[in-house]
C-alpha positions as CSV (number, residue, x, y, z in Angstrom):
1,M,-5.2,75.4,-19.1
2,D,-4.4,73.5,-15.9
3,K,-6.1,74.1,-12.5
4,E,-3.1,76.0,-11.1
5,K,-3.1,78.4,-13.9
6,I,-6.9,79.0,-13.6
7,I,-6.5,79.6,-9.8
8,E,-3.7,82.1,-10.6
9,L,-5.9,83.8,-13.1
10,L,-8.9,84.0,-10.8
11,N,-6.7,85.3,-7.9
12,Y,-5.4,88.0,-10.3
13,D,-9.1,88.9,-10.9
14,I,-9.8,88.8,-7.1
15,S,-6.9,91.1,-6.3
16,H,-8.3,93.7,-8.9
17,E,-11.8,93.3,-7.5
18,I,-10.3,94.1,-4.0
19,E,-8.6,97.2,-5.5
20,A,-11.9,98.4,-7.0
21,I,-13.8,97.7,-3.7
22,L,-11.3,99.7,-1.7
23,T,-11.1,102.5,-4.2
24,Y,-14.8,102.9,-4.7
25,L,-15.5,102.8,-0.9
26,R,-12.9,105.4,-0.2
27,H,-14.4,107.6,-2.9
28,S,-17.8,107.0,-1.4
29,F,-16.6,108.1,2.1
30,V,-14.8,111.2,0.7
31,L,-17.8,112.3,-1.4
32,H,-20.4,111.6,1.2
33,D,-21.3,115.1,2.5
34,D,-21.1,117.1,-0.7
35,Y,-21.9,114.6,-3.4
36,C,-24.4,112.2,-1.9
37,K,-25.6,110.8,-5.3
38,L,-22.0,110.1,-6.5
39,S,-21.2,108.6,-3.0
40,R,-24.2,106.3,-3.1
41,R,-23.4,105.2,-6.7
42,A,-19.8,104.4,-5.8
43,E,-20.9,102.4,-2.7
44,E,-23.4,100.4,-4.7
45,I,-20.8,99.5,-7.3
46,A,-18.4,98.5,-4.5
47,R,-21.0,96.1,-3.3
48,D,-21.3,94.6,-6.8
49,E,-17.5,94.2,-6.8
50,M,-17.7,92.4,-3.5
51,R,-20.2,89.9,-5.0
52,H,-17.7,89.4,-7.9
53,M,-15.0,88.7,-5.5
54,E,-17.2,86.2,-3.7
55,W,-18.0,84.3,-6.9
56,L,-14.4,84.2,-8.0
57,S,-13.3,83.1,-4.5
58,E,-15.8,80.2,-4.6
59,W,-14.3,79.0,-7.9
60,V,-10.8,79.2,-6.5
61,V,-11.9,77.1,-3.5
62,D,-13.8,74.6,-5.7
63,L,-10.5,74.2,-7.7
64,G,-8.6,73.4,-4.5
65,G,-6.9,76.8,-4.1
66,T,-7.0,79.6,-1.6
67,P,-8.5,82.9,-2.6
68,T,-6.1,85.8,-2.3
69,V,-6.7,88.8,0.0
70,E,-3.9,90.7,-1.6
71,H,-4.6,93.7,-3.8
72,V,-2.5,95.8,-6.2
73,E,-1.0,99.0,-5.0
74,L,-3.8,101.5,-4.3
75,I,-3.5,104.9,-5.9
76,F,-5.3,107.8,-4.2
77,S,-4.0,110.9,-6.0
78,E,-7.4,112.2,-7.0
79,K,-8.4,115.5,-5.5
80,T,-11.7,116.3,-7.1
81,P,-14.9,114.3,-7.6
82,A,-14.4,114.3,-11.4
83,E,-10.8,112.9,-10.9
84,M,-12.2,110.2,-8.6
85,M,-14.8,109.2,-11.2
86,L,-12.2,109.2,-13.9
87,R,-10.1,106.8,-11.8
88,N,-13.1,104.6,-11.4
89,V,-13.7,104.7,-15.2
90,E,-10.1,103.6,-15.7
91,L,-10.5,100.7,-13.3
92,E,-13.6,99.5,-15.0
93,K,-12.0,99.7,-18.5
94,Q,-9.1,97.6,-17.2
95,A,-11.5,95.1,-15.6
96,I,-13.5,94.7,-18.9
97,S,-10.3,94.1,-20.8
98,D,-9.0,91.6,-18.3
99,Y,-12.2,89.7,-18.2
100,Q,-12.4,89.5,-22.0
101,K,-8.9,88.1,-22.1
102,H,-9.7,85.6,-19.4
103,I,-12.9,84.5,-21.1
104,E,-10.8,83.6,-24.2
105,M,-8.2,81.8,-22.1
106,V,-10.4,79.4,-20.1
107,E,-12.1,76.3,-21.5
108,D,-14.7,75.5,-18.8
109,P,-18.1,76.8,-20.1
110,N,-19.4,77.5,-16.6
111,L,-16.4,79.6,-15.8
112,K,-16.6,81.4,-19.2
113,R,-20.3,82.2,-18.4
114,L,-19.4,83.6,-14.9
115,L,-16.6,85.7,-16.3
116,G,-19.0,86.9,-19.0
117,K,-21.6,87.9,-16.4
118,I,-19.0,89.8,-14.4
119,K,-17.7,91.5,-17.6
120,F,-21.3,92.5,-18.4
121,E,-21.7,94.1,-15.0
122,E,-18.4,95.9,-15.3
123,E,-19.6,97.4,-18.5
124,D,-22.7,98.7,-16.6
125,H,-20.4,100.1,-14.0
126,L,-18.3,101.8,-16.6
127,E,-21.4,103.6,-17.9
128,E,-22.5,104.6,-14.4
129,F,-19.1,106.0,-13.6
130,R,-19.0,107.9,-16.9
131,K,-22.3,109.5,-16.0
132,S,-21.0,110.3,-12.5
133,M,-17.9,111.9,-14.1
134,E,-20.1,114.1,-16.3
135,E,-22.2,115.1,-13.3
136,A,-19.1,115.9,-11.2
137,L,-17.6,117.9,-14.1
138,A,-20.8,119.9,-14.5
139,A,-21.0,120.6,-10.7
140,E,-17.3,121.6,-10.6
141,K,-17.8,123.9,-13.6
142,S,-20.8,125.6,-12.1
143,E,-18.9,126.2,-8.8
144,A,-15.9,127.6,-10.7
145,E,-17.7,130.0,-13.0
146,P,-17.4,133.6,-11.9
147,P,-20.7,135.4,-11.5
148,S,-21.8,137.3,-14.6
149,E,-21.4,141.1,-14.6
150,N,-25.1,141.7,-14.1
151,T,-25.4,139.2,-11.3
152,E,-22.3,140.7,-9.6
153,K,-23.7,144.2,-9.6
154,A,-27.1,143.0,-8.4
155,E,-25.5,141.2,-5.5
156,S,-23.1,144.0,-4.6
157,E,-25.5,147.0,-4.7
158,P,-28.6,147.3,-2.7
159,A,-31.7,147.6,-4.8
160,K,-32.7,151.1,-5.5
161,E,-36.3,152.0,-5.4
162,E,-37.4,154.4,-8.0
163,A,-37.6,157.8,-6.4
164,E,-40.9,159.5,-6.5
165,P,-41.0,162.9,-7.9
166,Q,-40.5,165.5,-5.1
167,K,-42.5,168.6,-4.7
168,E,-42.0,171.6,-2.5
169,V,-45.0,172.8,-0.6
170,G,-44.9,175.5,2.0
171,G,-41.1,175.2,2.5
172,L,-41.3,171.4,2.9
173,T,-40.4,168.7,0.4
174,V,-42.9,166.0,0.0
175,G,-43.4,163.0,-2.4
176,S,-46.1,163.0,-5.0
177,L,-49.7,162.7,-3.8
178,K,-50.8,160.2,-6.5
179,Q,-54.1,158.7,-5.9
180,G,-54.5,155.0,-6.8
């Protein structure tokens, strides 16, 4: 593969890293208040993606090219935290597939090693986002479940104290005079 093709390939990877960075950061910002753990995880992974972008950009420059700052069209149709994590899972799966193909296409052992390292980190990210998706689904399910019948009654009716037996004495009603 000639230098120009390698630069094109690496710029393709850079553009997808930029997509991941922007997507994960947006999700981090949106989730910040209500889902701090998911927000932090998305931000940490975005930082990893920035590092990948840097490594790839250095290779492009070393090959005599210019790293791209373009990205693919961003899709932000996700409404729930679980949908956001699913989108992140999809991006990681695509990255893993792309890096595997690119490892097979390039001949330089150092570049193969770098792409393999990035692919390995993307596999870790995939697992992290899968866990995040499960956590988000569990949280959404617990928020969406209607209270059980017993819980509903207990919350809607004031607690009734057991009435003490009443006794009429001299025209007045009094409670029991139990001695403890």
